[in-house]
C-alpha positions in Angstrom: 23.5 92.9 -0.4 24.7 89.5 -0.5 22.0 86.1 -1.0 22.5 82.8 -0.6 19.9 79.9 -0.3 20.5 77.4 2.8 17.4 75.2 2.1 16.6 75.5 5.8 19.4 73.5 6.6 21.7 74.2 9.3 24.9 72.7 7.9 24.4 74.5 4.7 23.5 78.0 7.0 26.9 77.6 8.4 28.7 76.9 5.0 27.3 79.9 3.7 27.7 82.0 6.8 31.4 81.4 7.1 31.6 82.7 3.0 29.7 85.8 3.7 32.1 86.4 6.4 35.4 85.0 5.3 34.8 85.1 1.3 32.3 88.6 0.8 33.5 90.6 3.7 30.3 91.9 4.8 29.3 94.0 7.4 26.3 92.4 9.0 24.2 89.9 8.4 20.3 90.0 8.1 17.0 88.0 8.2 18.3 84.5 8.8 15.5 81.7 8.6 15.0 79.3 11.2 16.1 78.2 14.6 18.4 75.7 13.7 20.4 77.6 10.9 20.5 80.4 13.1 22.0 78.2 16.1 24.6 76.6 13.7 25.5 79.9 12.7 26.2 81.7 16.0 29.5 80.3 16.9 30.6 82.0 13.5 29.1 85.0 14.6 30.1 85.2 17.9 33.8 84.6 16.5 34.2 87.1 13.9 31.8 89.6 16.3 29.1 90.4 12.9 25.9 91.4 13.9 22.8 89.3 13.1 19.9 91.5 12.9 16.1 90.6 12.6 16.2 86.3 12.0 13.2 84.9 11.2 12.6 82.5 14.4 11.5 83.4 17.8 13.6 81.0 19.5 14.9 81.5 23.6 17.8 80.2 22.3 18.8 83.7 20.8 16.5 85.6 23.7 18.0 84.1 27.1 20.4 85.1 27.9 20.9 88.2 25.8 23.1 87.3 22.6 24.9 90.8 22.0 25.5 90.3 18.7 21.8 89.4 17.5 18.8 91.9 17.5 15.3 89.9 17.3 12.7 92.0 16.1 9.8 89.8 16.0 8.1 88.3 19.6 9.4 85.0 21.1 7.4 81.6 20.2 6.9 81.2 23.6 4.9 84.3 23.5 3.3 83.0 20.3 2.5 80.0 22.2 1.3 81.5 25.4 -1.2 83.3 23.4 -2.7 80.5 21.3 -2.9 78.3 24.7 -5.1 80.9 26.3 -7.4 81.7 23.0 -7.5 77.7 23.1 -8.7 77.7 27.1 -11.1 80.2 26.8 -13.2 78.3 23.7 -13.0 75.2 25.9 -10.1 73.0 24.2 -8.6 71.9 27.2 -7.1 68.3 25.4 -4.0 69.9 23.6 -1.6 67.7 21.5 1.6 68.8 20.6 3.3 68.4 17.2 6.7 69.7 17.2 9.4 69.9 14.5 12.5 67.2 15.8 15.2 70.0 15.7 15.8 73.1 18.0 12.9 74.7 16.6 10.3 72.2 17.7 12.1 71.6 20.9 11.9 75.2 21.7 7.7 75.1 20.8 7.3 72.1 22.9 9.0 74.0 25.7 7.1 77.0 25.4 3.7 74.8 25.0 4.4 72.9 28.6 5.5 75.9 30.1 1.7 77.3 29.2 -0.1 74.2 29.9 2.1 74.0 33.8 0.7 77.8 34.7 -3.1 76.7 34.2 -1.7 73.2 35.8 -2.2 71.2 32.6 0.4 69.4 30.2 0.1 68.3 26.5 -2.3 65.2 26.1 0.3 63.5 23.7 3.9 65.2 22.0 4.6 63.4 18.9 7.5 64.7 16.7 7.5 64.8 13.0 11.1 65.8 10.7 12.2 68.6 9.3 11.4 68.8 5.9 9.3 66.0 5.5 6.1 65.1 4.5 5.8 61.5 6.4 3.4 62.3 8.6 1.3 59.5 8.8 2.2 57.9 11.9 2.5 61.1 14.1 -1.2 62.0 13.0 -2.0 58.3 14.1 -0.9 58.6 17.3 -2.3 62.2 18.2 -5.4 61.1 17.0 -5.0 57.6 19.3 -4.9 60.4 21.9 -8.3 62.1 21.1 -7.2 65.9 21.2 -9.8 68.9 21.1 -6.8 71.1 19.7 -3.4 70.5 18.4 -0.5 73.1 18.4 1.5 72.3 15.8 5.7 73.7 15.5 7.0 72.9 12.0 7.0 74.6 8.7 4.4 74.3 6.0 5.1 71.3 3.9 4.8 68.9 7.3 1.8 70.9 8.6 -0.1 70.7 5.0 1.2 66.7 5.2 -0.1 66.2 8.7 -3.9 67.7 8.9 -5.3 65.6 6.2 -4.2 62.8 7.8 -5.2 63.6 10.9 -8.6 64.1 9.8 -9.1 61.3 7.7 -8.9 59.5 11.2 -11.6 61.5 12.2 -10.4 64.1 14.5 -11.3 67.6 14.3 -9.3 69.1 17.0 -8.5 73.1 16.2 -5.3 73.2 14.9 -2.9 76.3 15.5 0.4 76.9 14.3 2.9 79.6 15.3 3.7 81.8 12.8 7.1 80.3 11.4 4.9 77.8 9.6 4.7 80.3 6.6 1.3 81.3 6.5 0.5 82.4 2.2 2.4 79.1 1.8 0.1 76.8 4.1 -2.6 78.3 2.7 -1.6 77.5 -0.7 0.0 73.8 0.3 -3.0 72.8 2.2 -6.1 71.2 -0.4 -9.3 73.6 -0.1 -11.1 70.9 1.8 -9.2 71.2 4.7 -8.2 74.9 4.9 -11.4 76.1 6.9 -10.5 76.8 10.8 -6.4 76.2 11.1 -5.2 79.3 13.1 -2.0 80.9 12.8 -0.2 82.9 15.4 1.2 85.9 14.1 4.2 88.7 15.0 3.3 91.3 12.6 -0.4 93.2 11.7 -2.5 91.8 9.0 -0.7 92.4 5.7 -4.3 93.3 4.1 -4.7 96.4 6.5 -4.1 99.6 5.3 -5.4 101.3 8.2 -2.0 100.8 10.2 0.3 102.6 8.6 3.3 100.5 8.4 1.2 98.3 6.4 -0.3 101.0 3.7 3.2 101.9 3.5 4.1 98.1 2.8 1.5 98.0 0.5 2.6 101.2 -1.6 5.8 99.5 -1.4 5.1 96.3 -3.2 2.9 98.0 -5.9 5.4 100.4 -6.8 7.8 97.6 -7.5 5.3 94.6 -8.9 2.4 94.7 -10.7 0.9 91.7 -9.3 0.7 92.7 -5.9 0.9 90.1 -3.4 0.8 90.8 0.7 1.7 88.5 3.0 2.6 87.8 6.5 6.5 86.9 5.7 6.9 89.8 3.1 5.3 92.4 5.8 8.1 91.3 8.4 10.7 91.5 5.9 9.9 95.1 5.3 9.4 95.8 8.7 13.0 94.2 9.7 14.5 96.2 6.9 13.0 99.4 7.3 14.3 99.4 10.7 17.7 98.4 10.0 18.0 101.3 8.0 16.7 103.7 10.8 19.6 102.0 12.4 22.3 102.4 9.5 21.0 106.1 9.2 21.4 106.9 12.8 24.8 105.3 13.1 25.9 108.0 10.9 28.6 107.9 8.1 31.4 106.7 9.5 30.2 103.6 10.1 32.0 100.4 12.2 30.3 97.3 13.6 30.9 98.7 16.9 29.0 101.6 16.3 26.1 100.0 14.8 25.8 97.7 17.6 25.6 100.9 20.2 23.5 102.4 18.0 20.8 99.8 18.1 20.6 99.7 21.7 20.5 103.5 22.4 18.3 104.6 19.4 15.3 104.9 21.8 11.8 103.9 20.4 11.1 103.5 16.8 7.4 103.8 15.4 7.1 102.4 12.0 4.0 103.4 12.0 1.6 101.8 14.5 4.1 99.3 14.7 6.6 100.3 17.6 9.8 98.8 18.4 12.8 99.3 20.7 16.0 97.8 21.9 18.1 98.3 24.6 21.4 96.8 26.2 19.2 94.5 28.4 16.5 93.9 25.9 17.4 92.7 22.2 13.8 91.9 21.6 12.5 95.1 19.8 8.2 93.6 19.7 6.3 91.6 21.8 3.5 92.0 19.3 1.3 88.8 18.6 -2.2 88.2 17.4 -4.3 85.1 16.1 -5.3 84.7 12.7 -7.8 81.8 11.1 -7.6 80.5 7.4 -11.7 81.0 6.2 -13.5 78.8 4.0 -11.5 76.6 0.9 -10.0 79.5 -0.9 -7.1 80.5 1.4 -8.1 83.6 3.0 -7.1 84.4 6.2 -8.6 86.7 9.0 -8.5 87.9 12.1 
């Protein structure tokens, strides 16, 4: 296994991908983080016909139309946002602002929000951009506060969100703030000052990591405890565990005479895989294995999640 850090920057991700393929001669790619980074790498993936398994993005651009070399484990951002909008409207929050990252990830989220609201004959009261990897959010928070929403849907990463929420609260707005899973739940909880944590929501695409009644979660917890004395659980590491387990199952099913084409065929034809209360299935017509979405919320000042 070869690792390289792209720092969530598309050009660096592209350069890393070229090194993986041309210099390291890797068999496949796994666990890329981010929409813009995957988008930048797709031309190389397609040119060299290298499979990409379990990118950590719910973007439509690697789902519709199907990308033959990309296998998504997680549900899409549009599915996460649909569940979030449904929840907000159920509790009477119809005035919804959207704060989205100024890149492919953010625009995908904005599209999903507009789609979910349009079905209900609504639209965002305001849509405001923030920059990737930036904590400069005062102006965005000011614009949102002026629109006086009772809910804010954020499509960004934890550092930006952790800057935005205090800025919004200091301007007197107490809207329900919701995030998609990519925000990084544990990192967000740590980055937010304690007085601003309570009630912040995050949609998730894996089961609750602290619930050992789900067999795959119990396996995940046991694995972490065997390998770390200070066991810490979280949504991102559980997603990594689920994705890696699925990858290993597919490699085993492909058999000893492994080729990329054989691996691709195996992924599409191995049928349903139950990892323990978390079913996955790929096919030639479906390169997204799970539709699971659940909403979680921070409670109190200590950064704990409930679901």
